[in-house]
N, C-alpha and C positions, 0 to 999 in steps of 0.2 A: 783873161784870167792869168795872173802871174804864175800860177802853178804850171800852166801849159807852155809858157814862153821863156821861163828863166829870166823874167824881168820884162817890163813893158816895151823895151826898146829892141827886142830880138824878134824880128818878123818871122812868122812861120811860113817861109817860102823857100823854094829852091832858087838859087842864083849862081850862075856860072859866068864869071867875068874874066877868067884867065884859063889857060891850060891847067889841068889837074894832074900833078901838083904844079902850083904857080911859082913865079920867080922867088918870092920871099920864102916859101917853103923849101925850095931847092937850096937857097942860101943856108937856111937852118939845117937842112939835111947834110950839107957839107961840114958844118960845125959839129953836128952829131957824130958823123963818121970818124972824126978825129978823136973823140973822147968817150963815146958810148960803145960798149962791147958789141962786137959783130953778132954774137949769139942772141942779142935782143932784137927781134924782128918787129916789123910793123906791117899791117895789112895794106894801109894806104898812107904814104908819107906826106900828108898834109898836116901842118901844125895848127892846132886849135887855139882860138882866142876866146870864143864864147860858145856855149851850147845850152840847149833847153828845149822842152817840148819835143818836137820831132826833127830838129835840125842841129847841125854842127857848123859853126862859122870859122873859117880859117884866116890866116894872116894876110892872105891876098884878097880878102873880101868875098870869097866864094861861100855860099851857104848850101850845105849838102843835106839831103834827106837821110836820116839815120835809120837804117834797118839792122843795126848791130847792138845798140844800147851798151856799148863797152863790154860786150859779151854778156848780155842779160843782167847787167848791173843797174843801169839807170832806168829802171822800170817806171819810176815816178817822175822821170825827167832828170836832167843833169843839174838842176838847181831849183828843185821844188820849194815852194814858199815855206812849208812847215819844216823841211830839212834845214834850210838856211837859217830860219828863225831860231830853232832850237840849238843848232850847232854853234851859231854866233853867240848866243847867250852863254853857252857852256865855255866857249873860248875865252870870254871875258871873265869868267869865274876861276877856272883853272884848266890846264890842258892835260895834267897827268899827276897822279900820286902813286900809281900801281895799286890795283885792287888787292893784291896780296900783302900790301903794307898798310895802307889806310883805305878802306872801301868807301863807296859813294853810292847814292841812291839810283843813279841811272843804270848801273849794271843790274841791280835787283829788278828795276822796272822792266828792262828788256827781257829778263828771265821770266817775269810774270806774264808778259805778252806771249812769249814762246810757249809757256805752259797752257795758255788759253787757246792759242791758234793751232798748234800742232794736233794731229789726229789722236783720238782716244780720250776717254774721261778718267783715266788712271792718274795717280799722283805722279807729277813730273818734276824734274830738276834739269838745270842747264849749266854748262860751263862755256865761257866766251873766249874766243881766240881772234886771230888777225886775218886768216885766209882759209879758203876751202880745204886746201891740202892739210893745213894744221888741224882742222876739224875732223877730217877723215882719219888722220894719224891718231888723234886722241880717242876717236871712237874705237879704233882697234885696241889701244891701250886699255880702255875701260872694259871692252868685251873680254879681253884676255884675263884681266885680273878678276872679273866677275865669274867667268867660267872655269878658270884655272886650266885652260886649254891654249893651244898655240896656233893652230891652222886657221887661215883666213881664205874664204872662197869668194872669187870675183868672176866676172863674165866676159865672154868675147865681146869686143867692141866697146868695152867700158873705159872711162877716163876718170881718174880720181886725184891727179895732181902731179907735181914735179919734185917733191922731196924724194929721198931715197926709197922710203917705204911706199909712198904713193906712186912712184914710177913703177915699182914692182906690181902694184895693183892695176896699173894702166895697161891696156892691151896693145895700143899702137906704138910701134918702135920709133918711127920717124915722124916728127922731130923730137919726140919727148924722151926717148930712152937711148938713142943711138950713141954709143961710145961712153956712156955714163955709168956702166956697171962696175963691179958686181952689185946685185940688188939684194934687198932683204929677203930672207928665207921664209919658208912655211906659207907661201902664197900659191893658191891653186886656181886655175881658170877652167870654167865649164861653159857649155853652149848657152846662148841666149835665144829667145824666140823672135828671130828676125823674119817676120812674115813674108816680106817681099822676096827674100832669097831662100826661103825654106824649100827643100827639095820636093816635098809632097804637097806644097801649096799652103797659103796662109790659113785656110780653114782647119788644117791639121796641126798647125805649128805650135799653138799653146801647150796642149797636152803632150805632144811628142817631145818638144824641147825640154819641158819640165821633167819628163821621165828620163831623158838622156842625162840631164844635169844631176838629178838625184841618184841615178845609177852610178855615175862617175864619182860623186861624193862618197857614196856608200862603199864602193869597191876599191877606189884608189886612195882615199884618205881615211875613211872611217868617220861616221857621223859624230861619234863620241870624242873625236879629236878636234872638232871644228869649234872655234871660238865665235866666229862671226861669218855671216853671209852678207856681202855688201853689193848693192845694185842701185843704179840710177833708175827711177821709175819711168823716165824717158831718157834714153842714153844720149848724151849731148855731143861731145866731140866725135863719137863713133858714127854719127849721122842722123841724130834726132830719131832714133829707132824707138818706136813704141812696142814694147814686148806684146806679143799676141795675147788676146784675152785668155784668161785662165792661168797664164804662166805665173804671174806674180803671186796670186793667192795660193797656188800650189806650193811654190817655193817657201812662202811665208809660213804655211802650215807645217811643212817639213821641218823648218827651223824650230817652230814651237814644239813639235812632237819630240825633238831631239835635244832640247835645251840649248839651242844655238841662238845667239843674239842676231836678230834680223835688223840690218842697218839700211835705211833708205837715204841715199845720197841725193838730196834735193838742192844741191848748191846752184845748179843752173835752172832747175825746173820749179823751184819754190817761189813763194810770195807772189801769187796771182799770175804768174807767167803762163800757166796752162789753162787759166780760167777757173781755177780752184786755188785755195791757199797753198795746197801742196798736191803734186801730181799723183801721189799714192792714194789720194782719196777717191780717184776715179773708179777703182775696183774695191773700195772699202778696206784698203790695207791699213793696219795700225802697226807701224814699226816699233820695235823695242827702242831703237835709237834713230834719230834723224839728224843729218848734218845739213847746215845752212850757211850761206855766205852771199856773195854776189848781190842780189836784189834787196838784201836785208836792210841796208843803211844808206840808200840813195847815192852811192858812189864813194862813201868812206869805208876804210878797211875794217870789217867786222865779220866774224864767223861764230858759229855755235854748234855744240852738240847738245841735243835735248833728248831726254828719254825717261824711261821708267825710273822712279826715284830709287828703288832698291838696286838697280843696275848702276845708275850714276853715282850712288854713294859707295860703290865697291872700292874705289880708289882711296888710298890712305890720304889724310890731310897733308898737303904739300905735293902730292903726286900729280896734280893737274895745275896748269897755270902758265905763266909767261909774262915777261915784263910789260908788254903792251896789250895783252889780252883784255878785251872789254874796255878799251880806251874810252874815257868819259865823253870826248867829243863825238866819237863814232857811235856810242850808245845814244847820245842825244839825237844824232842824225837818224838812227834806227827808229826811235820813237816818233820822229817826224815823218819818216817814210811809211810806217805802219798807220799813222794818223791819216796820211794822204790816201793810202790804199783803201781804208775804211770809208772816208768821206766821199771819195770819188767813185767808189764801187769798181775798183779796177779789175775785179774778176769779171764783171759784166763787160767792161771795155775789152778785155782780152778775148772773150767769146765773140764779140762783134768783129774784132780784127780777124779772128779765124774765119768767120762767115764771109767777110769780104775777100780775104786772101785765097781761101780754098775755092770760092766761086770763080774768081779770075784765073787762078792757076789751072783749074779743071778745064776751062775754056781754052787756055793755051795748050794744054796736053792734047786736046783734039787736033790742034794744028801742027804741033811740034812733037813728033814721036821720040825725040831725044829725051823727053821727060818720061822717065820710066815709072816713077812713083811720087805721089804727093802724100805727105804725112805730117803728123804732129798735132798739137792741140793748143788752143788759145793763141797767144802771140809767140809760139815756139813752133814754127812751120818750116818744112824743108821740102825740096824736090831733089830726087836722085836722078842723075843723068846717065844715060846708057847709049852705047853705039847702035844697039839693035834691041828693040823691046822683046823680041823672041828669045835671044840668048842672054839678055840682061848684062852683057859685058860692060864693065864700068867705063865711063868716059870722063876722066879727070881733065883732059884737055878742054873739053867743052865748059866745064865748071870754071876753069881759070880764064878762058876767053870771055865768058859771060860776066864774070866779076870785073874784069878789066874794062869791058864796055860800059857797065853800069857806073863804075868809078869815074870814067871819063865824062859821063853825063851828069855827075853830081849826085849819085846814089851810092851810099856806103852799104855794101853787102859783104857777107862772110862766107867762106867755104868750110867744109869739114868732111868727116867720113873716113872710115878705115881705108877706103880706096881713093880718097881725095876727089870724089865725084858728086858731092852734095853741096847745093847752095842752101844756106840756112838763113832764116829771116827772124830777127829778134827786135822788132821795133819797140820803142818805148810805149808803154801802155797808155800814155797820155797823148800819143800822136793824133793829129787831126785826120779825119777821113779823107779830106782833099789831098793831103800829102801822101797818105797811104795809097790812094788810087794813082797819084802821079808817079810814085815809085813803081807801082805795078805796070804802068804804061811804059816806063823805061825798061823794065825787065822784058816786056813783050817785044819791044823794038829790038832789044839785044838778041833775043831768040831769032827774030826775023832776019837779023844781020849775020847769023852764024854761017 
């Protein structure tokens, strides 16, 4: 099937024919160093020529198993048939008019899909943007104008972007915030329900963390000063932390009781990634606003804020927008990506990926005590590495060594976590099970070699 391969000529197999990175990638890396700003990093400096299904092919002829999906972007694959078909047709018609100048149907059609797919049966409206950070920033704007309040509450270990405001919202300093301040004001951070590291144990974490967060909001900020509470239903860059059960419903209810806009940041966790259209559905959360990007458009830049119509309509005409927001080619790609998700039932595929990965990783944990925790849902799975399971001291050196070993064998993996000690796995939802298991074999061999 071309949806799985990115074209019939891209074999779904791992192939390592040179050192990684190979000589041609090293030549390109030298050119890159001369003209690309040093602040733009790369996890693995192999230069891609083709990608699709579950593999990335580089300029040296190596074919790598992809456990990254461009950071949860290419969930439908890097060149899904419906995405290519729709985007190509749109390219031939026109690339841009600016929706704020002369609109086009694709933008409206994407907003219709978002209204249908996002949680809740209330009337919804959307505004489209280019990136996740833009979506979060605009969600704050909308919440502030709706509530006529200023304070924004975020959580420990949260990540929301790299603009000035979203850096303020983001918890981790390095590499996202170091040296880039001063940051936007009226941002307040409270505890999150991190079950693995909660002092009284995961069984107490949800209610205790919610009580602590609400107490801090009430006493230190004042609930009636809070415009928005923003949280990732599964915290991404912070380490794929699933808030302990009960935490999200309690925070959402507190927001509702106090007229606070509850914002679910589903930029990394949305669009079938966790085995549901949106991760907040797991505990029945219906957010007031939901931000999306990454997996929405099969690799093209598109983002959205979707929410209750009366909240979304709070901003005055002209108050929301941007030159490229809701670009017609990106909108066409999004419609193709959503078509693929529906037709291939990628929620079910994500659940199967979870079943395979968690089963294999649990067996590894029995053999390798460096694996302190296995967590996540669907195709958003992580392992937290520790020096001692009893003390849970973070082991970032192990994460770096394991990633390096996997890369050398032709498996692309990513690290994350506030402490730099988490390996995260984000395979394309269309990856073949043979590639999935081969990637897990490489991970197991890397652990054995630590």
